[in-house]
VEXTIKOL-216788 format. One record per residue: residue number from 1; chain; x, y, z of N, C-alpha, C, CB in turn. Coordinates in steps of 0.05 Angstrom, whole numbers, plus 5000, padded with zeros to 4 digits. Glycine has a CB too. Layout:
NUM, A, X, Y, Z, X, Y, Z, X, Y, Z, X, Y, Z $
...
REM end
This chain:
1, A, 5107, 4802, 5345, 5108, 4834, 5343, 5085, 4846, 5348, 5116, 4844, 5318 $
2, A, 5080, 4863, 5369, 5056, 4882, 5367, 5055, 4905, 5350, 5053, 4892, 5392 $
3, A, 5036, 4906, 5334, 5039, 4929, 5321, 5016, 4948, 5326, 5042, 4924, 5294 $
4, A, 5016, 4974, 5325, 5002, 4992, 5335, 4990, 5010, 5311, 5019, 5006, 5353 $
5, A, 4970, 5015, 5299, 4963, 5035, 5283, 4969, 5063, 5290, 4938, 5032, 5279 $
6, A, 4980, 5079, 5270, 4986, 5107, 5276, 4965, 5125, 5279, 5003, 5118, 5258 $
7, A, 4965, 5142, 5289, 4939, 5165, 5289, 4947, 5185, 5267, 4934, 5185, 5323 $
8, A, 4934, 5184, 5248, 4941, 5204, 5233, 4920, 5232, 5235, 4942, 5192, 5206 $
9, A, 4933, 5256, 5231, 4910, 5281, 5242, 4907, 5289, 5212, 4923, 5313, 5267 $
10, A, 4887, 5305, 5215, 4874, 5327, 5197, 4870, 5313, 5166, 4897, 5358, 5197 $
11, A, 4860, 5281, 5169, 4850, 5269, 5146, 4822, 5274, 5140, 4854, 5243, 5148 $
12, A, 4805, 5276, 5168, 4780, 5271, 5168, 4764, 5300, 5163, 4773, 5258, 5195 $
13, A, 4746, 5306, 5145, 4738, 5325, 5140, 4710, 5322, 5137, 4751, 5333, 5122 $
14, A, 4697, 5345, 5138, 4663, 5343, 5138, 4657, 5340, 5106, 4646, 5376, 5152 $
15, A, 4634, 5324, 5103, 4616, 5322, 5079, 4642, 5297, 5064, 4609, 5360, 5059 $
16, A, 4657, 5280, 5075, 4669, 5262, 5062, 4648, 5238, 5058, 4694, 5256, 5075 $
17, A, 4659, 5227, 5034, 4641, 5204, 5030, 4645, 5182, 5043, 4640, 5197, 5007 $
18, A, 4631, 5160, 5044, 4638, 5134, 5062, 4663, 5127, 5050, 4617, 5108, 5061 $
19, A, 4666, 5124, 5028, 4694, 5111, 5011, 4724, 5128, 5026, 4691, 5121, 4968 $
20, A, 4716, 5159, 5025, 4734, 5171, 5030, 4743, 5170, 5057, 4730, 5190, 5023 $
21, A, 4720, 5166, 5078, 4720, 5164, 5107, 4736, 5131, 5110, 4682, 5166, 5121 $
22, A, 4732, 5119, 5099, 4745, 5091, 5106, 4772, 5090, 5101, 4733, 5068, 5092 $
23, A, 4775, 5105, 5073, 4803, 5106, 5063, 4823, 5116, 5090, 4803, 5129, 5036 $
24, A, 4808, 5142, 5099, 4829, 5155, 5113, 4831, 5146, 5142, 4826, 5184, 5110 $
25, A, 4807, 5135, 5157, 4803, 5129, 5184, 4821, 5100, 5179, 4766, 5126, 5196 $
26, A, 4817, 5079, 5160, 4824, 5056, 5167, 4850, 5054, 5143, 4797, 5032, 5168 $
27, A, 4846, 5054, 5115, 4869, 5048, 5100, 4894, 5060, 5105, 4864, 5054, 5075 $
28, A, 4896, 5087, 5106, 4918, 5098, 5111, 4933, 5093, 5136, 4914, 5122, 5108 $
29, A, 4919, 5087, 5162, 4934, 5080, 5184, 4945, 5052, 5176, 4918, 5081, 5211 $
30, A, 4930, 5033, 5167, 4947, 5008, 5167, 4965, 5000, 5143, 4928, 4985, 5171 $
31, A, 4964, 5021, 5126, 4981, 5025, 5106, 5008, 5031, 5120, 4971, 5046, 5086 $
32, A, 5006, 5051, 5133, 5030, 5066, 5145, 5043, 5045, 5164, 5022, 5096, 5161 $
33, A, 5025, 5033, 5181, 5031, 5008, 5200, 5047, 4985, 5187, 5004, 4995, 5211 $
34, A, 5036, 4975, 5165, 5050, 4958, 5149, 5074, 4973, 5133, 5030, 4943, 5131 $
35, A, 5086, 4987, 5128, 5100, 5002, 5116, 5123, 4990, 5116, 5099, 5025, 5123 $
36, A, 5133, 4980, 5136, 5160, 4958, 5140, 5160, 4935, 5124, 5162, 4946, 5169 $
37, A, 5139, 4926, 5126, 5132, 4908, 5119, 5128, 4904, 5091, 5116, 4906, 5131 $
38, A, 5117, 4922, 5075, 5115, 4929, 5050, 5140, 4936, 5038, 5097, 4948, 5048 $
39, A, 5160, 4949, 5053, 5187, 4956, 5042, 5201, 4927, 5037, 5204, 4975, 5064 $
40, A, 5202, 4911, 5058, 5216, 4887, 5056, 5206, 4865, 5039, 5219, 4879, 5079 $
41, A, 5181, 4869, 5037, 5169, 4848, 5011, 5178, 4859, 4988, 5135, 4843, 5007 $
42, A, 5176, 4888, 4981, 5185, 4896, 4955, 5215, 4893, 4951, 5177, 4923, 4950 $
43, A, 5234, 4898, 4971, 5262, 4892, 4965, 5264, 4859, 4963, 5281, 4905, 4990 $
44, A, 5253, 4844, 4979, 5250, 4817, 4967, 5243, 4810, 4940, 5234, 4804, 4980 $
45, A, 5221, 4817, 4928, 5214, 4816, 4904, 5229, 4825, 4878, 5195, 4827, 4904 $
46, A, 5247, 4855, 4886, 5262, 4858, 4868, 5293, 4840, 4872, 5263, 4888, 4867 $
47, A, 5300, 4833, 4889, 5321, 4812, 4889, 5315, 4787, 4882, 5332, 4808, 4913 $
48, A, 5294, 4778, 4882, 5289, 4751, 4874, 5289, 4753, 4837, 5256, 4739, 4890 $
49, A, 5275, 4780, 4826, 5274, 4780, 4802, 5301, 4792, 4789, 5251, 4792, 4796 $
50, A, 5324, 4790, 4805, 5348, 4805, 4796, 5343, 4829, 4786, 5363, 4792, 4777 $
51, A, 5328, 4848, 4793, 5327, 4879, 4780, 5343, 4894, 4793, 5301, 4893, 4780 $
52, A, 5359, 4914, 4778, 5373, 4934, 4795, 5363, 4959, 4783, 5405, 4931, 4794 $
53, A, 5348, 4967, 4797, 5336, 5000, 4794, 5348, 5016, 4804, 5312, 5009, 4803 $
54, A, 5374, 5016, 4816, 5391, 5035, 4825, 5407, 5046, 4796, 5411, 5023, 4849 $
55, A, 5407, 5036, 4774, 5420, 5041, 4749, 5399, 5059, 4733, 5427, 5011, 4734 $
56, A, 5377, 5058, 4743, 5354, 5075, 4727, 5355, 5095, 4737, 5326, 5068, 4727 $
57, A, 5344, 5122, 4721, 5337, 5148, 4732, 5314, 5148, 4748, 5333, 5165, 4712 $
58, A, 5311, 5170, 4766, 5293, 5164, 4788, 5261, 5163, 4776, 5297, 5186, 4812 $
59, A, 5261, 5175, 4749, 5231, 5175, 4735, 5222, 5147, 4728, 5230, 5192, 4708 $
60, A, 5242, 5133, 4720, 5245, 5106, 4704, 5238, 5086, 4729, 5279, 5100, 4688 $
61, A, 5252, 5089, 4756, 5250, 5079, 4779, 5221, 5078, 4787, 5265, 5093, 4797 $
62, A, 5209, 5105, 4786, 5180, 5103, 4794, 5166, 5093, 4780, 5170, 5123, 4798 $
63, A, 5173, 5091, 4752, 5151, 5086, 4731, 5154, 5052, 4734, 5159, 5102, 4695 $
64, A, 5177, 5042, 4739, 5182, 5009, 4741, 5165, 5004, 4768, 5220, 4998, 4745 $
65, A, 5166, 5017, 4785, 5153, 5012, 4810, 5124, 5008, 4805, 5157, 5035, 4829 $
66, A, 5108, 5026, 4795, 5087, 5029, 4788, 5078, 5001, 4774, 5088, 5052, 4774 $
67, A, 5087, 4998, 4750, 5088, 4979, 4731, 5088, 4942, 4752, 5121, 4989, 4709 $
68, A, 5108, 4948, 4765, 5106, 4918, 4786, 5076, 4917, 4800, 5133, 4919, 4816 $
69, A, 5065, 4939, 4811, 5043, 4933, 4825, 5022, 4928, 4803, 5037, 4955, 4845 $
70, A, 5021, 4941, 4776, 4998, 4942, 4756, 4997, 4912, 4748, 5004, 4963, 4729 $
71, A, 5021, 4911, 4738, 5032, 4883, 4717, 5031, 4856, 4736, 5070, 4886, 4705 $
72, A, 5041, 4853, 4755, 5042, 4830, 4772, 5026, 4820, 4786, 5055, 4831, 4785 $
73, A, 4999, 4807, 4777, 4972, 4810, 4796, 4981, 4791, 4819, 4938, 4798, 4780 $
74, A, 5000, 4769, 4819, 5004, 4757, 4848, 5019, 4771, 4869, 5018, 4733, 4846 $
75, A, 5038, 4791, 4859, 5046, 4812, 4879, 5027, 4837, 4891, 5068, 4824, 4865 $
76, A, 5008, 4838, 4870, 4989, 4857, 4875, 4971, 4846, 4894, 4975, 4866, 4850 $
77, A, 4960, 4820, 4889, 4943, 4807, 4914, 4960, 4803, 4940, 4930, 4777, 4906 $
78, A, 4986, 4798, 4943, 5003, 4784, 4968, 5002, 4817, 4983, 5043, 4767, 4958 $
79, A, 5006, 4840, 4970, 5007, 4868, 4978, 4979, 4869, 4991, 5013, 4890, 4951 $
80, A, 4959, 4871, 4974, 4927, 4873, 4984, 4923, 4853, 5015, 4903, 4857, 4955 $
81, A, 4938, 4827, 5007, 4934, 4818, 5038, 4942, 4824, 5058, 4938, 4800, 5042 $
82, A, 4970, 4839, 5055, 4988, 4851, 5075, 4966, 4870, 5090, 5014, 4868, 5061 $
83, A, 4954, 4885, 5070, 4933, 4904, 5087, 4910, 4898, 5097, 4924, 4923, 5075 $
84, A, 4894, 4883, 5079, 4870, 4864, 5090, 4871, 4855, 5112, 4864, 4843, 5077 $
85, A, 4894, 4839, 5116, 4897, 4821, 5143, 4904, 4837, 5167, 4920, 4797, 5139 $
86, A, 4902, 4858, 5165, 4909, 4876, 5187, 4880, 4889, 5198, 4931, 4900, 5175 $
87, A, 4858, 4882, 5181, 4832, 4891, 5187, 4824, 4879, 5209, 4815, 4887, 5168 $
88, A, 4805, 4896, 5223, 4788, 4879, 5243, 4767, 4868, 5228, 4777, 4895, 5267 $
89, A, 4747, 4858, 5241, 4724, 4838, 5230, 4702, 4861, 5218, 4708, 4814, 5258 $
90, A, 4699, 4884, 5236, 4680, 4905, 5224, 4690, 4917, 5199, 4674, 4928, 5243 $
91, A, 4722, 4925, 5201, 4732, 4936, 5181, 4732, 4919, 5156, 4756, 4944, 5187 $
92, A, 4735, 4895, 5154, 4730, 4878, 5134, 4703, 4872, 5124, 4740, 4858, 5140 $
93, A, 4684, 4877, 5140, 4657, 4874, 5135, 4651, 4902, 5120, 4639, 4867, 5163 $
94, A, 4658, 4925, 5124, 4657, 4943, 5111, 4671, 4941, 5082, 4664, 4961, 5126 $
95, A, 4697, 4937, 5086, 4716, 4932, 5057, 4700, 4908, 5040, 4753, 4921, 5064 $
96, A, 4685, 4894, 5053, 4671, 4879, 5030, 4641, 4884, 5013, 4669, 4855, 5042 $
97, A, 4639, 4908, 5025, 4618, 4924, 5009, 4624, 4932, 4985, 4611, 4947, 5021 $
98, A, 4649, 4939, 4981, 4658, 4952, 4957, 4692, 4943, 4951, 4654, 4986, 4961 $
99, A, 4698, 4917, 4952, 4725, 4912, 4947, 4743, 4924, 4928, 4726, 4889, 4943 $
100, A, 4726, 4923, 4899, 4745, 4930, 4879, 4754, 4965, 4877, 4730, 4918, 4849 $
101, A, 4735, 4976, 4893, 4744, 5002, 4893, 4766, 5014, 4922, 4715, 5018, 4891 $
102, A, 4759, 4992, 4940, 4784, 4996, 4957, 4807, 4986, 4953, 4782, 4989, 4979 $
103, A, 4810, 4963, 4940, 4832, 4955, 4925, 4852, 4973, 4911, 4823, 4940, 4909 $
104, A, 4833, 4988, 4891, 4842, 5011, 4875, 4857, 5031, 4895, 4817, 5026, 4861 $
105, A, 4844, 5035, 4914, 4857, 5053, 4932, 4878, 5048, 4948, 4843, 5061, 4947 $
106, A, 4875, 5023, 4958, 4902, 5011, 4970, 4928, 5011, 4950, 4897, 4980, 4979 $
107, A, 4926, 5000, 4930, 4944, 5003, 4907, 4959, 5024, 4903, 4933, 5000, 4887 $
108, A, 4938, 5049, 4898, 4945, 5073, 4890, 4960, 5081, 4917, 4921, 5093, 4881 $
109, A, 4954, 5081, 4940, 4971, 5093, 4967, 4997, 5078, 4968, 4955, 5087, 4999 $
110, A, 4992, 5047, 4965, 5022, 5030, 4968, 5041, 5047, 4942, 5017, 4987, 4960 $
111, A, 5030, 5045, 4916, 5046, 5052, 4896, 5059, 5081, 4899, 5030, 5050, 4871 $
112, A, 5049, 5098, 4911, 5061, 5125, 4920, 5079, 5128, 4943, 5041, 5142, 4926 $
113, A, 5070, 5107, 4963, 5090, 5104, 4989, 5117, 5090, 4976, 5074, 5080, 5017 $
114, A, 5115, 5072, 4958, 5136, 5052, 4951, 5158, 5077, 4938, 5124, 5024, 4927 $
115, A, 5143, 5089, 4920, 5156, 5108, 4900, 5168, 5133, 4918, 5133, 5119, 4876 $
116, A, 5157, 5137, 4936, 5168, 5160, 4955, 5192, 5148, 4975, 5141, 5171, 4975 $
117, A, 5190, 5122, 4980, 5207, 5108, 4997, 5234, 5091, 4979, 5186, 5087, 5014 $
118, A, 5236, 5097, 4956, 5254, 5082, 4937, 5279, 5084, 4948, 5255, 5094, 4908 $
119, A, 5292, 5108, 4962, 5320, 5106, 4975, 5327, 5078, 4999, 5323, 5137, 4992 $
120, A, 5298, 5078, 5010, 5300, 5057, 5027, 5296, 5029, 5015, 5281, 5062, 5048 $
121, A, 5285, 5026, 4994, 5285, 4999, 4977, 5315, 4989, 4967, 5266, 5004, 4948 $
122, A, 5328, 5010, 4949, 5350, 5013, 4940, 5376, 5013, 4956, 5348, 5033, 4928 $
REM end
């Protein structure tokens, strides 16, 4: 399957730090491009662990979703791999200058996307 990165409008502003620029030029488009894969992986994670999030309130669903990414290091690393694997060599070189900060940003964005997409997951 040939994936193409979406072009996200109005994310680049003047006076942005290098971190913010990379986040908005690279991370957000890659995460959006990988959204279907992230949803499929999350559905698979929930099914394998026999979790029934549909019985929970929306707030508890959101909380549980966040907890999965925070507490399950293997799943968190799988998610990071799905995003980092879509980088070009130059993007990976830039990412490698501050991976812990970029990893935090990736996970925060993915958590938000998963919380906003719970209807697609359940």
